[in-house]
C-alpha positions as CSV (number, residue, x, y, z in Angstrom):
1,M,151.9,164.6,-14.9
2,S,152.1,165.9,-18.5
3,L,151.7,169.5,-19.7
4,T,148.2,168.6,-21.0
5,T,146.8,167.7,-17.6
6,P,146.5,171.3,-16.2
7,A,145.8,172.5,-19.7
8,L,142.5,170.6,-19.6
9,L,141.2,172.9,-16.9
10,F,141.8,176.1,-18.9
11,P,138.5,176.1,-20.8
12,A,136.5,175.0,-17.8
13,I,137.9,177.7,-15.5
14,S,137.5,180.4,-18.3
15,L,133.9,179.5,-18.8
16,L,133.3,179.4,-15.0
17,L,134.8,182.9,-14.6
18,L,132.6,184.1,-17.5
19,A,129.5,182.7,-15.7
20,Y,130.6,184.4,-12.4
21,T,131.0,187.7,-14.2
22,N,127.5,187.3,-15.7
23,R,126.1,186.7,-12.3
24,F,127.8,189.8,-11.0
25,L,126.3,191.9,-13.8
26,V,122.9,190.5,-13.1
27,L,123.3,191.4,-9.4
28,G,124.1,194.9,-10.5
29,Q,121.0,195.1,-12.6
30,L,118.9,193.8,-9.8
31,I,120.3,196.4,-7.4
32,R,119.6,199.2,-9.9
33,Q,116.1,197.8,-10.5
34,L,115.4,197.6,-6.8
35,H,116.6,201.2,-6.4
36,R,114.1,202.4,-9.0
37,Q,111.3,200.4,-7.4
38,T,111.8,201.5,-3.7
39,G,108.9,203.9,-3.8
40,E,106.5,201.3,-5.2
41,Q,107.2,198.5,-2.8
42,R,107.0,198.0,1.0
43,Q,110.0,198.9,3.0
44,E,110.3,195.5,4.7
45,M,110.6,193.6,1.4
46,V,113.2,196.1,0.2
47,V,115.3,195.7,3.4
48,R,115.2,191.9,3.0
49,Q,116.3,192.1,-0.6
50,I,119.2,194.5,0.2
51,G,120.6,192.2,2.8
52,N,120.3,189.3,0.4
53,L,122.0,191.2,-2.4
54,R,124.9,192.4,-0.2
55,L,125.6,188.8,0.8
56,R,125.4,187.6,-2.8
57,I,127.9,190.3,-3.9
58,V,130.4,189.2,-1.2
59,L,130.0,185.6,-2.3
60,T,130.4,186.5,-5.9
61,K,133.6,188.3,-5.2
62,A,134.9,185.3,-3.3
63,M,133.9,182.9,-6.1
64,Q,135.7,185.1,-8.7
65,G,138.8,185.5,-6.5
66,L,139.1,181.7,-5.9
67,G,138.4,181.1,-9.6
68,V,141.2,183.5,-10.7
69,L,143.6,182.0,-8.1
70,S,142.8,178.6,-9.5
71,F,143.5,179.8,-13.0
72,I,146.8,181.3,-11.9
73,L,147.9,178.1,-10.1
74,C,146.8,176.0,-13.1
75,S,149.0,178.2,-15.3
76,L,151.9,177.9,-12.8
77,A,151.4,174.1,-12.9
78,M,151.9,174.2,-16.7
79,L,155.0,176.4,-16.3
80,F,156.5,174.1,-13.6
81,T,155.7,171.0,-15.8
82,F,157.4,172.8,-18.8
83,L,160.5,173.5,-16.5
84,N,160.5,169.9,-15.4
85,L,159.7,170.8,-11.8
86,V,157.2,168.0,-11.3
87,P,156.7,168.3,-7.5
88,L,155.9,172.0,-7.8
89,A,153.7,171.3,-10.8
90,E,151.7,168.7,-8.9
91,L,151.4,170.9,-5.8
92,S,150.2,173.9,-8.0
93,F,147.7,171.7,-9.9
94,G,146.4,170.2,-6.6
95,L,145.9,173.6,-5.1
96,S,144.3,174.8,-8.3
97,L,141.8,172.0,-8.1
98,L,141.1,172.7,-4.4
99,L,140.5,176.4,-5.1
100,L,138.2,175.5,-8.0
101,V,136.1,173.2,-5.8
102,M,135.9,175.9,-3.1
103,S,134.7,178.4,-5.7
104,L,132.1,175.9,-6.9
105,L,130.8,175.3,-3.4
106,I,130.5,179.1,-2.8
107,S,128.7,179.3,-6.1
108,L,126.2,176.6,-5.0
109,Y,125.6,178.6,-1.8
110,E,125.1,181.8,-3.8
111,I,122.5,180.0,-5.9
112,M,120.6,178.9,-2.8
113,I,120.6,182.5,-1.6
114,G,119.5,183.7,-5.0
115,T,116.4,181.4,-4.9
116,K,115.6,182.9,-1.5
117,A,115.6,186.3,-3.1
118,I,113.1,185.0,-5.7
119,E,110.9,183.7,-2.8
120,I,111.0,187.1,-1.1
121,G,109.7,188.6,-4.4
122,L,107.0,186.0,-4.7
123,E,105.9,186.6,-1.1
124,D,105.5,190.3,-1.9
125,L,103.5,189.5,-5.1
126,E,101.2,187.2,-3.2
127,N,100.7,189.8,-0.4
128,R,99.8,192.4,-3.0
129,S,97.5,190.1,-4.9
130,F,95.5,189.1,-1.7
131,N,95.4,192.6,-0.3
132,Q,93.8,194.2,-3.3
C-alpha cells in the first residue's frame, strides 16, 4: 500500500462530512419551522414529526461520528505508511473503509426516514384539502 491509497479517500470523506453537516442544518431548520407552526397544525401530525426528527438527529450524529472516525483512521493510515508501519497502515485503512461504509448505511436509513417525514406532511395536506 502506498501513501496515495488512503489519500484518495480524503476528498470523498470531506465532501461526505459536508453533506452530513448540511443535513444537520436542514433538520434544525425543520425543527424551528415546526415549532412556529404548532398552533396551525393538528397535534397528531406534530407529534409524529417530532418523533421522526428526533430519530433523524440521532442518526445524523452517528453518521457524522463514524465519518470523523473514518477520516482520523485514514489519516493514521497515511502516517503509518509514511513511517513504514505497513501492517498498522493497512489495518487503519481497512477500519477507515469499514466505518465509512457504516456511515453510508446509516445515511441511507436516515434518507428513508426523511421521506417518511415528507409523507406525513403530505398526508396532513391531503386531510386539510379534503376537509375544507
